[in-house]
MDTraj code that builds the backbone (N, CA, C; nanometers):
import mdtraj as md
import numpy as np

residues = "MET THR ASN PHE ILE ASN LEU THR GLY THR LEU THR ALA GLU PRO LYS VAL ILE LYS GLN VAL PRO THR MET LEU TYR VAL PRO ILE LEU THR ILE ASP GLY GLN THR LEU HIS CYS ILE VAL VAL GLN HIS ALA LEU ASP PHE LEU TYR ARG ALA ARG THR ASN SER LYS ILE ALA VAL TYR GLY HIS TYR ASN GLN ARG HIS GLN PHE VAL ILE ASN LYS TYR PHE VAL GLN ALA GLN VAL SER".split()
xyz = np.array([
    [0.0840, -0.1186, 0.0000],
    [0.0000, 0.0000, 0.0000],
    [0.0880, 0.1242, 0.0000],
    [0.0534, 0.2194, -0.0856],
    [0.1307, 0.3414, -0.0998],
    [0.0751, 0.4493, -0.0080],
    [0.1640, 0.5150, 0.0658],
    [0.1234, 0.6251, 0.1523],
    [0.1392, 0.7561, 0.0766],
    [0.0299, 0.8285, 0.0588],
    [0.0344, 0.9560, -0.0114],
    [0.0543, 1.0689, 0.0881],
    [0.1297, 1.1709, 0.0458],
    [0.1705, 1.2801, 0.1334],
    [0.1423, 1.4129, 0.0645],
    [0.1011, 1.5138, 0.1420],
    [0.0873, 1.6517, 0.0945],
    [0.2082, 1.7302, 0.1409],
    [0.2692, 1.8087, 0.0524],
    [0.3834, 1.8914, 0.0879],
    [0.3718, 2.0270, 0.0207],
    [0.4288, 2.1287, 0.0842],
    [0.4373, 2.2603, 0.0233],
    [0.5805, 2.3076, 0.0296],
    [0.6179, 2.3932, -0.0653],
    [0.7541, 2.4429, -0.0666],
    [0.7790, 2.5360, -0.1834],
    [0.9067, 2.5441, -0.2219],
    [0.9518, 2.6334, -0.3283],
    [1.0389, 2.5549, -0.4249],
    [1.0211, 2.5802, -0.5542],
    [1.1077, 2.5168, -0.6542],
    [1.2448, 2.5830, -0.6481],
    [1.3496, 2.5033, -0.6348],
    [1.4831, 2.5600, -0.6231],
    [1.5558, 2.5696, -0.7566],
    [1.5025, 2.5057, -0.8614],
    [1.5643, 2.5105, -0.9944],
    [1.4578, 2.4819, -1.0995],
    [1.4903, 2.5109, -1.2247],
    [1.3994, 2.4795, -1.3348],
    [1.3856, 2.3277, -1.3466],
    [1.2674, 2.2786, -1.3842],
    [1.2509, 2.1340, -1.4066],
    [1.3417, 2.0861, -1.5204],
    [1.3936, 1.9646, -1.5066],
    [1.4815, 1.9059, -1.6092],
    [1.4136, 1.7835, -1.6689],
    [1.4190, 1.7716, -1.7997],
    [1.3621, 1.6559, -1.8679],
    [1.4592, 1.5397, -1.8541],
    [1.4114, 1.4289, -1.7949],
    [1.4923, 1.3086, -1.7779],
    [1.4689, 1.2127, -1.8933],
    [1.3426, 1.2045, -1.9354],
    [1.3037, 1.1072, -2.0357],
    [1.2013, 1.1715, -2.1286],
    [1.2126, 1.1430, -2.2593],
    [1.1226, 1.2044, -2.3570],
    [0.9869, 1.1341, -2.3655],
    [0.9874, 1.0004, -2.3758],
    [0.8618, 0.9250, -2.3933],
    [0.8570, 0.8136, -2.2911],
    [0.7660, 0.8109, -2.1965],
    [0.6779, 0.9229, -2.1617],
    [0.7588, 1.0347, -2.0976],
    [0.7103, 1.1560, -2.1096],
    [0.7829, 1.2713, -2.0558],
    [0.7957, 1.2576, -1.9043],
    [0.9209, 1.2664, -1.8573],
    [0.9492, 1.2547, -1.7141],
    [1.0407, 1.3703, -1.6755],
    [1.0059, 1.4388, -1.5674],
    [1.0818, 1.5544, -1.5213],
    [1.1427, 1.5299, -1.3843],
    [1.2584, 1.5931, -1.3608],
    [1.3195, 1.5961, -1.2277],
    [1.3035, 1.7379, -1.1750],
    [1.2566, 1.7500, -1.0497],
    [1.2337, 1.8805, -0.9888],
    [1.2823, 1.8788, -0.8445],
    [1.3769, 1.9667, -0.8076],
    [1.4131, 1.9794, -0.6656],
    [1.3212, 2.0801, -0.5975],
    [1.2663, 2.0420, -0.4821],
    [1.1758, 2.1288, -0.4068],
    [1.2291, 2.1458, -0.2650],
    [1.2365, 2.2703, -0.2207],
    [1.2753, 2.3020, -0.0831],
    [1.1471, 2.3148, -0.0022],
    [1.1271, 2.2231, 0.0933],
    [1.0045, 2.2241, 0.1733],
    [1.0103, 2.3342, 0.2784],
    [0.8979, 2.3544, 0.3446],
    [0.8879, 2.4592, 0.4468],
    [0.9860, 2.4351, 0.5612],
    [1.0104, 2.3071, 0.5953],
    [1.1013, 2.2753, 0.7060],
    [1.2482, 2.2725, 0.6651],
    [1.2811, 2.3153, 0.5419],
    [1.4199, 2.3258, 0.4985],
    [1.4781, 2.2018, 0.4352],
    [1.3990, 2.1007, 0.4105],
    [1.4458, 1.9760, 0.3502],
    [1.4333, 1.9862, 0.1976],
    [1.5354, 1.9398, 0.1244],
    [1.5293, 1.9374, -0.0214],
    [1.4807, 1.8010, -0.0667],
    [1.3715, 1.8004, -0.1448],
    [1.3159, 1.6763, -0.1984],
    [1.3546, 1.6627, -0.3441],
    [1.3906, 1.5418, -0.3841],
    [1.4195, 1.5106, -0.5233],
    [1.2928, 1.4486, -0.5801],
    [1.2236, 1.5236, -0.6661],
    [1.0911, 1.4846, -0.7123],
    [1.0921, 1.4449, -0.8594],
    [0.9994, 1.3561, -0.8933],
    [0.9784, 1.3102, -1.0292],
    [0.8349, 1.3439, -1.0684],
    [0.8173, 1.3987, -1.1888],
    [0.6839, 1.4290, -1.2409],
    [0.6662, 1.3514, -1.3706],
    [0.5588, 1.2702, -1.3781],
    [0.5258, 1.1980, -1.5009],
    [0.3869, 1.2402, -1.5483],
    [0.2909, 1.2409, -1.4566],
    [0.1544, 1.2797, -1.4923],
    [0.1498, 1.4299, -1.5185],
    [0.1007, 1.4677, -1.6342],
    [0.0885, 1.6081, -1.6749],
    [0.2241, 1.6795, -1.6726],
    [0.3287, 1.6109, -1.7158],
    [0.4643, 1.6654, -1.7093],
    [0.4817, 1.7877, -1.7991],
    [0.4222, 1.7878, -1.9164],
    [0.4371, 1.9030, -2.0059],
    [0.3692, 2.0268, -1.9487],
    [0.2548, 2.0103, -1.8848],
    [0.1879, 2.1222, -1.8196],
    [0.2727, 2.1735, -1.7034],
    [0.3316, 2.0827, -1.6281],
    [0.4186, 2.1212, -1.5170],
    [0.5379, 2.2009, -1.5697],
    [0.5973, 2.1542, -1.6794],
    [0.7123, 2.2218, -1.7398],
    [0.6746, 2.3635, -1.7836],
    [0.5535, 2.3797, -1.8325],
    [0.5051, 2.5117, -1.8762],
    [0.4829, 2.6056, -1.7580],
    [0.4286, 2.5567, -1.6486],
    [0.3903, 2.6416, -1.5352],
    [0.5034, 2.6689, -1.4357],
    [0.5899, 2.5730, -1.4142],
    [0.6879, 2.5814, -1.3053],
    [0.8081, 2.6682, -1.3431],
    [0.8458, 2.7544, -1.2530],
    [0.9638, 2.8395, -1.2673],
    [1.0415, 2.8367, -1.1354],
    [1.1698, 2.8715, -1.1419],
    [1.2513, 2.8779, -1.0215],
    [1.1904, 2.9764, -0.9225],
    [1.1907, 2.9400, -0.7958],
    [1.1378, 3.0184, -0.6831],
    [0.9855, 3.0267, -0.6808],
    [0.9160, 2.9455, -0.7597],
    [0.7698, 2.9407, -0.7543],
    [0.7268, 2.8661, -0.6286],
    [0.6201, 2.9136, -0.5675],
    [0.5592, 2.8421, -0.4553],
    [0.4797, 2.7257, -0.5124],
    [0.4885, 2.6086, -0.4472],
    [0.4232, 2.4898, -0.5004],
    [0.3669, 2.4043, -0.3877],
    [0.2537, 2.3428, -0.4155],
    [0.1944, 2.2432, -0.3255],
    [0.1846, 2.1137, -0.4053],
    [0.2322, 2.0035, -0.3482],
    [0.2333, 1.8764, -0.4205],
    [0.1680, 1.7660, -0.3374],
    [0.1194, 1.6657, -0.4087],
    [0.0583, 1.5472, -0.3485],
    [0.1183, 1.4275, -0.4198],
    [0.1756, 1.3344, -0.3450],
    [0.2376, 1.2188, -0.4086],
    [0.2876, 1.1175, -0.3078],
    [0.3836, 1.0362, -0.3524],
    [0.4365, 0.9285, -0.2691],
    [0.5844, 0.9059, -0.3012],
    [0.6527, 0.8334, -0.2124],
    [0.7924, 0.7973, -0.2354],
    [0.7994, 0.6645, -0.3096],
    [0.8914, 0.6552, -0.4076],
    [0.9112, 0.5284, -0.4780],
    [1.0222, 0.4490, -0.4095],
    [1.0624, 0.3370, -0.4699],
    [1.1637, 0.2507, -0.4088],
    [1.3010, 0.3160, -0.4036],
    [1.3257, 0.4159, -0.4889],
    [1.4546, 0.4856, -0.4906],
    [1.4536, 0.6097, -0.4006],
    [1.3510, 0.6248, -0.3182],
    [1.3348, 0.7370, -0.2256],
    [1.3227, 0.8702, -0.2986],
    [1.2661, 0.8664, -0.4187],
    [1.2335, 0.9872, -0.4926],
    [1.0851, 1.0139, -0.4696],
    [1.0506, 1.1386, -0.4554],
    [0.9103, 1.1740, -0.4348],
    [0.8433, 1.1843, -0.5710],
    [0.7439, 1.1006, -0.5958],
    [0.6710, 1.0991, -0.7223],
    [0.5464, 1.1861, -0.7059],
    [0.5387, 1.2932, -0.7851],
    [0.4273, 1.3873, -0.7752],
    [0.3109, 1.3368, -0.8593],
    [0.1943, 1.3217, -0.7948],
    [0.0728, 1.2818, -0.8652],
    [-0.0144, 1.4030, -0.8994],
    [-0.0220, 1.4981, -0.8078],
    [-0.0991, 1.6207, -0.8285],
    [-0.0149, 1.7371, -0.7786],
    [-0.0384, 1.8547, -0.8367],
    [0.0401, 1.9712, -0.7952],
    [-0.0394, 2.0985, -0.8176],
    [0.0015, 2.2055, -0.7501],
    [-0.0528, 2.3381, -0.7713],
    [0.0642, 2.4345, -0.7646],
    [0.0861, 2.5077, -0.8730],
    [0.1912, 2.6101, -0.8783],
    [0.1236, 2.7446, -0.8660],
    [0.1667, 2.8229, -0.7664],
    [0.1089, 2.9557, -0.7466],
    [0.1438, 3.0425, -0.8667],
    [0.0452, 3.1124, -0.9206],
    [0.0653, 3.1950, -1.0402],
    [0.1642, 3.3072, -1.0141],
    [0.2491, 3.3310, -1.1121],
    [0.3450, 3.4405, -1.1061],
    [0.2813, 3.5657, -1.1661],
    [0.3018, 3.6794, -1.1049],
    [0.2526, 3.8057, -1.1584],
    [0.3630, 3.8646, -1.2439],
    [0.3309, 3.8938, -1.3697],
    [0.4350, 3.9479, -1.4583],
    [0.3994, 4.0861, -1.5096],
])
top = md.Topology()
chain = top.add_chain()
for i, resn in enumerate(residues, 1):
    res = top.add_residue(resn, chain, resSeq=i)
    for name in ("N", "CA", "C"):
        top.add_atom(name, md.element.get_by_symbol(name[0]), res)
traj = md.Trajectory(xyz[None], top)
């Protein structure tokens, strides 16, 4: 059974494409408590790539995989004012 977790934090770098098909992204997130999470995005990865920018506030919902990477299932990126 997979334990799902809610987390909030800040993106510390631009998302990086790890794999083209299916699109898979690597995203480092600095949580509120100062911990850096190494996250993977597969679901809606292209939308995430479009919305996410460095220093964006983010809320994520997901689980840890066997490699201790946080797999994001759902996310919310706070809109940037430009």
